[in-house]
C-alpha positions as CSV (number, residue, x, y, z in Angstrom):
1,M,-80.6,116.4,28.0
2,K,-81.4,115.9,24.3
3,L,-79.3,117.5,21.6
4,L,-80.3,117.6,17.9
5,I,-77.8,118.1,15.0
6,K,-79.9,119.0,12.1
7,N,-79.5,119.4,8.3
8,G,-76.0,118.1,8.1
9,Y,-74.3,115.5,5.9
10,V,-73.5,112.5,8.0
11,I,-70.4,110.5,6.9
12,D,-68.7,107.6,8.5
13,C,-68.2,103.8,7.8
14,E,-72.0,103.2,8.0
15,N,-73.5,106.6,6.8
16,D,-73.1,108.7,3.7
17,G,-75.8,111.2,3.2
18,K,-78.0,113.9,4.7
19,A,-79.4,113.1,8.1
20,D,-80.2,114.5,11.5
21,V,-78.6,113.1,14.6
22,L,-80.5,113.0,17.9
23,I,-78.4,112.6,21.1
24,E,-79.8,111.7,24.5
25,D,-77.8,111.5,27.7
26,G,-74.5,111.2,25.8
27,I,-75.7,108.5,23.5
28,V,-76.8,108.6,19.8
29,K,-80.5,108.0,19.9
30,E,-81.4,108.3,16.2
31,V,-79.8,108.9,12.9
32,R,-82.3,109.7,10.1
33,P,-83.7,112.6,8.0
34,D,-86.3,115.0,9.3
35,I,-86.1,114.5,13.1
36,E,-88.5,117.1,14.6
37,E,-86.8,119.9,16.6
38,S,-89.4,119.5,19.3
39,M,-87.8,116.2,20.2
40,A,-84.7,117.9,21.6
41,D,-83.7,120.4,24.3
42,G,-80.9,121.9,22.2
43,F,-80.3,122.4,18.5
44,I,-77.3,122.7,16.2
45,D,-77.9,123.8,12.6
46,A,-75.3,121.9,10.5
47,T,-76.6,123.1,7.1
48,G,-73.8,122.8,4.6
49,K,-71.6,121.0,7.1
50,Y,-70.3,117.5,7.4
51,V,-71.1,115.5,10.6
52,M,-68.4,113.0,11.4
53,P,-67.5,110.6,14.2
54,G,-65.1,112.4,16.5
55,F,-61.5,112.0,15.4
56,I,-59.3,109.5,17.4
57,D,-55.6,110.1,17.7
58,L,-53.5,107.1,18.6
59,H,-50.4,109.1,19.2
60,V,-50.0,112.3,21.3
61,H,-47.7,113.6,24.0
62,F,-49.4,115.6,26.7
63,R,-46.1,115.8,28.8
64,E,-47.9,115.5,32.2
65,P,-46.5,114.5,34.7
66,G,-43.1,116.0,34.7
67,Y,-42.9,118.3,31.7
68,T,-45.7,120.7,32.2
69,H,-43.7,123.6,30.8
70,K,-44.3,122.0,27.4
71,E,-47.9,120.8,27.8
72,T,-50.5,119.6,30.3
73,V,-53.4,117.3,30.1
74,K,-55.7,120.3,30.3
75,T,-54.0,122.3,27.5
76,G,-53.4,119.2,25.3
77,S,-57.1,118.1,25.6
78,R,-58.2,121.6,24.7
79,A,-56.0,121.5,21.6
80,A,-57.5,118.1,20.8
81,A,-61.0,119.5,21.0
82,K,-60.2,122.4,18.8
83,G,-58.8,120.0,16.2
84,G,-62.0,117.8,16.2
85,Y,-60.5,115.0,18.3
86,T,-62.7,113.4,20.9
87,S,-60.4,110.6,22.0
88,V,-56.6,110.5,22.2
89,F,-53.9,108.1,23.4
90,C,-51.1,109.8,25.3
91,M,-47.6,108.2,25.3
92,P,-45.9,107.2,28.5
93,N,-42.5,109.0,28.2
94,T,-43.4,111.4,31.0
95,K,-41.6,111.9,34.3
96,P,-42.2,109.5,36.0
97,V,-42.7,107.1,33.1
98,I,-46.2,105.5,33.1
99,D,-44.9,102.0,33.9
100,S,-46.9,100.9,37.0
101,A,-50.4,100.7,38.3
102,R,-49.7,103.6,40.7
103,D,-48.5,106.0,38.0
104,Y,-51.3,104.9,35.7
105,K,-53.9,105.7,38.4
106,N,-52.3,109.1,39.1
107,L,-52.5,110.0,35.5
108,I,-56.2,108.9,35.3
109,D,-56.9,111.2,38.2
110,I,-55.4,114.1,36.3
111,I,-57.3,113.2,33.2
112,E,-60.7,113.0,35.1
113,R,-60.0,116.4,36.6
114,D,-58.7,118.4,33.7
115,S,-59.5,116.8,30.3
116,V,-62.3,117.9,28.0
117,V,-61.9,114.9,25.7
118,N,-61.4,111.1,26.3
119,V,-57.8,110.5,27.1
120,Y,-56.4,106.9,27.2
121,P,-53.0,106.6,28.8
122,V,-50.6,104.2,27.1
123,G,-48.3,102.2,29.4
124,A,-44.6,101.7,28.9
125,V,-43.1,98.4,27.8
126,T,-40.2,98.5,30.3
127,K,-39.6,100.1,33.6
128,G,-38.4,103.7,33.2
129,Q,-38.3,102.9,29.4
130,Q,-34.8,101.6,30.1
131,G,-35.3,98.6,27.9
132,K,-34.3,96.0,30.5
133,E,-37.1,95.0,32.9
134,L,-40.7,94.8,31.9
135,A,-43.2,97.3,33.2
136,D,-46.3,96.2,35.2
137,I,-48.2,95.5,32.0
138,E,-50.7,93.1,33.4
139,E,-51.6,95.4,36.4
140,M,-52.1,98.4,34.2
141,A,-54.2,96.3,31.8
142,S,-56.4,95.3,34.7
143,L,-57.1,99.1,35.2
144,G,-58.4,99.5,31.7
145,M,-55.2,100.3,29.8
146,K,-55.6,99.6,26.0
147,A,-52.0,99.7,24.7
148,I,-48.3,99.7,25.5
149,S,-45.5,101.5,23.9
150,E,-41.9,102.5,24.4
151,D,-42.5,105.6,22.2
152,G,-39.6,107.9,22.0
153,K,-37.3,104.9,21.6
154,S,-37.3,101.2,20.8
155,V,-36.8,98.3,23.1
156,M,-33.5,97.1,21.6
157,D,-33.4,93.8,23.4
158,S,-35.6,91.6,21.2
159,S,-36.1,88.9,23.9
160,V,-37.6,91.5,26.3
161,Y,-39.8,92.9,23.5
162,R,-40.9,89.4,22.5
163,R,-42.0,88.7,26.1
164,A,-43.9,92.0,26.2
165,M,-45.7,91.1,23.0
166,E,-46.7,87.8,24.5
167,I,-48.2,89.5,27.6
168,A,-49.9,92.1,25.5
169,G,-51.5,89.4,23.3
170,K,-52.9,87.6,26.3
171,A,-54.2,90.8,27.8
172,G,-55.8,92.0,24.5
173,L,-53.6,95.1,24.3
174,T,-52.2,96.8,21.2
175,V,-48.5,97.3,20.9
176,F,-47.7,100.7,19.6
177,A,-44.2,100.5,18.1
178,H,-41.7,103.3,17.8
179,C,-39.3,101.9,15.2
180,E,-35.8,103.3,15.6
181,D,-32.5,101.4,15.7
182,I,-30.7,103.7,18.2
183,N,-27.3,102.2,17.2
184,L,-27.7,103.5,13.7
185,V,-28.8,107.1,14.6
186,Q,-25.3,108.2,15.4
187,G,-26.2,111.8,16.1
188,G,-28.4,112.3,13.1
189,V,-30.9,115.1,13.2
190,M,-32.6,115.1,9.8
191,N,-33.1,112.8,6.8
192,M,-29.8,111.4,5.3
193,G,-29.5,112.9,1.9
194,D,-28.4,115.9,-0.2
195,R,-30.3,118.5,1.9
196,A,-28.6,117.3,5.1
197,D,-25.3,117.6,3.3
198,E,-26.1,121.1,2.1
199,L,-27.1,122.3,5.6
200,G,-24.2,120.5,7.2
201,F,-26.2,118.2,9.5
202,K,-25.8,114.5,10.2
203,G,-28.4,112.4,8.6
204,I,-30.8,109.6,9.7
205,S,-31.0,106.8,7.2
206,N,-34.2,105.0,6.3
207,A,-32.7,101.8,7.7
208,V,-32.9,103.3,11.2
209,E,-36.7,102.8,11.0
210,D,-36.9,99.9,8.6
211,I,-34.8,97.4,10.5
212,I,-36.9,97.7,13.7
213,A,-40.2,97.7,11.7
214,A,-39.2,94.4,10.1
215,R,-38.2,93.0,13.5
216,D,-41.4,94.0,15.2
217,I,-43.6,92.6,12.4
218,L,-41.7,89.3,12.6
219,L,-42.1,89.2,16.4
220,A,-45.8,90.0,16.1
221,K,-46.2,87.2,13.6
222,E,-44.5,84.8,16.0
223,T,-46.4,85.9,19.2
224,G,-49.8,86.7,17.6
225,A,-49.7,90.2,19.2
226,R,-51.7,93.1,17.7
227,L,-49.0,95.5,16.4
228,H,-49.4,99.1,15.3
229,L,-46.4,100.8,13.7
230,C,-46.2,104.5,14.8
231,H,-45.3,107.4,12.6
232,C,-44.2,105.5,9.5
233,S,-42.0,107.6,7.3
234,T,-40.3,105.4,4.7
235,R,-41.3,103.6,1.5
236,D,-40.0,100.3,3.0
237,S,-42.2,100.6,6.1
238,A,-45.1,101.1,3.8
239,Y,-44.1,98.1,1.7
240,M,-43.7,95.9,4.9
241,L,-47.2,96.9,6.0
242,R,-48.6,95.9,2.6
243,C,-46.8,92.5,3.0
244,A,-48.2,92.0,6.5
245,K,-51.7,92.8,5.3
246,E,-51.3,90.3,2.4
247,E,-50.3,87.7,5.0
248,N,-53.3,88.6,7.2
249,L,-51.2,89.5,10.2
250,D,-52.7,91.6,13.0
251,V,-50.5,94.5,12.0
252,S,-51.4,98.1,11.2
253,G,-49.6,101.4,10.7
254,E,-50.1,105.1,11.0
255,V,-48.7,108.1,9.1
256,C,-48.6,111.7,10.3
257,P,-49.7,114.7,8.2
258,H,-46.2,116.2,8.2
259,H,-44.8,113.0,6.7
260,F,-47.2,113.1,3.7
261,T,-47.2,116.8,3.1
262,L,-43.5,117.7,3.5
263,T,-40.1,116.4,2.3
264,D,-36.6,117.2,3.5
265,D,-36.3,119.6,0.6
266,D,-38.8,121.9,2.4
267,I,-36.1,122.5,5.1
268,K,-34.6,125.7,3.7
269,S,-32.6,126.8,6.7
270,D,-31.6,125.9,10.2
271,D,-35.2,125.9,11.5
272,A,-36.0,123.4,14.3
273,N,-39.7,123.6,13.6
274,Y,-38.9,121.1,10.9
275,K,-37.1,118.7,13.3
276,M,-39.1,115.6,14.1
277,N,-38.4,111.9,14.7
278,P,-38.7,110.2,12.3
279,P,-37.5,113.0,10.1
280,L,-39.0,114.4,6.9
281,R,-38.0,112.0,4.2
282,N,-37.7,112.4,0.4
283,R,-40.3,112.6,-2.3
284,K,-40.2,108.8,-3.1
285,D,-41.0,108.1,0.5
286,V,-43.8,110.6,0.6
287,E,-45.4,109.1,-2.5
288,A,-45.2,105.6,-1.0
289,L,-46.9,106.7,2.1
290,K,-49.7,108.4,0.1
291,E,-50.1,105.2,-1.9
292,G,-50.4,103.2,1.3
293,I,-53.2,105.5,2.5
294,Q,-55.0,105.4,-0.8
295,K,-54.8,101.6,-1.1
296,G,-55.6,100.9,2.5
297,Y,-52.6,99.2,3.9
298,I,-51.8,102.3,5.9
299,E,-55.0,102.6,7.9
300,V,-54.5,105.4,10.4
301,I,-53.6,109.1,10.3
302,S,-52.2,110.2,13.7
303,T,-50.4,113.4,14.8
304,D,-47.5,112.5,17.1
305,H,-48.4,115.8,18.7
306,A,-45.1,116.7,20.5
307,P,-45.2,120.2,22.1
308,H,-42.0,121.9,23.2
309,S,-41.3,125.4,24.7
310,A,-40.4,128.3,22.4
311,E,-37.0,128.5,24.0
312,E,-36.3,124.8,23.3
313,K,-37.3,125.1,19.6
314,A,-35.4,128.4,19.1
315,Q,-32.2,126.5,19.2
316,S,-30.4,125.0,16.2
317,I,-31.7,121.9,14.6
318,E,-28.6,120.1,16.0
319,K,-29.5,121.0,19.6
320,A,-33.3,121.4,19.6
321,P,-35.6,118.5,20.7
322,F,-37.4,116.4,18.1
323,G,-41.1,117.0,17.6
324,I,-43.9,119.3,16.3
325,V,-47.5,119.9,17.4
326,G,-50.3,118.5,15.2
327,L,-53.7,118.2,16.9
328,E,-55.0,121.6,15.6
329,T,-53.8,121.2,12.1
330,A,-54.2,117.5,11.2
331,F,-57.7,117.5,9.7
332,A,-57.1,120.6,7.5
333,L,-53.7,119.3,6.3
334,S,-55.1,115.9,5.6
335,Y,-58.2,117.1,3.9
336,T,-56.2,119.6,1.7
337,E,-53.4,117.2,0.8
338,L,-55.4,114.0,0.4
339,V,-59.1,114.7,-0.3
340,K,-59.1,118.0,-2.1
341,S,-56.3,116.8,-4.3
342,G,-58.5,113.8,-5.3
343,L,-56.2,111.1,-3.9
344,I,-58.8,109.7,-1.5
345,S,-62.5,110.2,-0.6
346,L,-63.7,112.1,2.4
347,K,-65.1,108.8,3.7
348,R,-61.7,107.2,3.5
349,L,-60.2,110.1,5.5
350,V,-62.9,109.6,8.2
351,E,-62.0,106.0,8.3
352,C,-58.3,106.9,8.8
353,M,-59.1,109.4,11.5
354,S,-62.0,107.7,13.3
355,S,-63.2,104.2,12.7
356,N,-59.9,102.5,12.0
357,P,-58.1,104.0,15.1
358,A,-61.1,102.9,17.2
359,R,-60.9,99.3,15.9
360,I,-57.1,99.0,16.2
361,S,-57.1,100.3,19.8
362,G,-60.2,98.4,20.9
363,I,-62.4,101.2,22.0
364,D,-66.1,101.3,21.2
365,R,-66.1,104.6,19.3
366,G,-65.5,106.0,15.8
367,V,-69.0,105.6,14.4
368,I,-72.3,107.6,14.5
369,K,-74.7,104.9,15.3
370,E,-77.7,104.4,17.5
371,G,-76.7,103.2,21.0
372,K,-73.1,104.4,20.6
373,A,-71.3,107.2,22.4
374,A,-72.1,110.6,20.9
375,D,-68.6,111.6,20.0
376,I,-69.1,113.8,17.0
377,T,-67.1,116.4,15.0
378,I,-68.8,118.9,12.6
379,T,-66.6,120.4,9.9
380,D,-66.8,122.9,7.0
381,I,-64.7,121.4,4.3
382,D,-65.1,124.4,2.0
383,E,-63.7,127.0,4.4
384,E,-60.2,128.2,3.6
385,Y,-58.1,129.7,6.4
386,V,-54.5,130.4,7.3
387,I,-52.9,128.4,10.0
388,D,-51.9,130.7,12.9
389,S,-49.9,129.1,15.7
390,S,-50.5,132.0,18.0
391,T,-54.1,131.0,18.3
392,F,-53.3,127.4,19.3
393,E,-54.9,126.0,22.5
394,S,-51.7,123.9,22.9
395,M,-48.9,125.4,24.9
396,G,-46.6,124.3,22.0
397,K,-46.5,126.5,18.9
398,N,-43.8,124.5,17.2
399,T,-45.1,123.8,13.8
400,P,-43.6,124.2,10.2
401,F,-47.1,125.0,8.9
402,N,-47.6,128.4,10.4
403,G,-48.9,130.8,7.7
404,L,-50.0,127.9,5.4
405,S,-53.4,128.3,3.7
406,V,-55.6,125.2,4.1
407,Y,-59.1,123.9,3.6
408,G,-61.3,122.1,6.1
409,K,-62.2,123.7,9.4
410,V,-63.5,122.1,12.5
411,I,-66.6,123.9,13.6
412,T,-67.9,121.9,16.6
413,T,-66.6,119.1,18.7
414,I,-69.0,117.0,20.9
415,V,-67.7,114.5,23.5
416,G,-70.3,112.2,25.1
417,G,-73.1,114.4,24.0
418,K,-71.5,117.6,25.4
419,V,-70.4,120.4,23.2
420,V,-66.8,121.1,24.2
421,Y,-65.7,123.2,21.3
422,S,-67.7,125.5,19.0
423,E,-67.0,128.3,16.6
424,G,-63.5,129.0,17.9
425,K,-64.1,128.6,21.7
426,I,-63.6,125.8,24.2
427,L,-66.8,125.5,26.2
């Protein structure tokens, strides 16, 4: 089967101009202008559209197994496809926790049966994510696992975490770090500051994140592990990433769209759709995160897609679970806030959403190049639309962005040469 994408503007780390893309048997065959339509069996007219490498999200929660009332691999992957994502990394805080070869294999079976995109399970650092005994990291790595994480919490025992980093380094894995000093949280539910005081909620200080970020960077420096800081939200996390880059450490970081588009001042009432972990910070933090993206020491935009049921999120901020969905809004939010505003180029955005995540996670994707997997996203950056959570493919509708007008719409998503999403429909 040959598929031709014609008349589009191809943009990634190696391309920046009008070109056609010929796909054969799931692989990019040619990238050049004026490829004849007769060379293909199928044809997509991308006139006026941008053809990009499929987005890669290093941080999603698909909730399966164990929490399928929130999300499943099937619904989560459909949300990913609608959002232009062709590969995602799902976190291990499921039930059971993905901490053994058996549980890893079981999840792979579900993925192969139900997913419409590439899904890479991330293994836990410790058994049951209890922070005491190491998970079967080497066995899971032997099955193709790319990364480990204790996401949802931090391994508070530094000696245990150091040993995990040593094993990850030897196995060529990336360590995805959730940075949260649980001893400092003390029941906090939103950012510590004036708005928390006004609403009467306990606050979460920046130090909750910064202390563990500093520790993890120092452990990575000592062990040589490849470290990736998840959902950075503070100005000091950004500063530490800059210092790590200046020291040429194998350390990277991600930021989520909600953390560079919103502040705690946007929380006007007791609305749990604004409750996420880490929380929305203040304006100085947001500006530091944007500067990190602009200058390149924050290299990745991820979503931390965290679906919950409507009943769970209908509770007060004090009682509702942390987390919002993000797969179906991330590109438009990022394009509108970062590119349309003139802060970064579209090419830089593609790097943050495709090529950089591929490099950091060690997967051979994130580029439109002859001989590479045909994972491609076609977008219309000029189309304005209003985010409507009722149309989400995800089971989770928990978003603070419902009703927001944005630019940049995903038109088509192609995974391994197969069109899985087009013009509003999962195929």
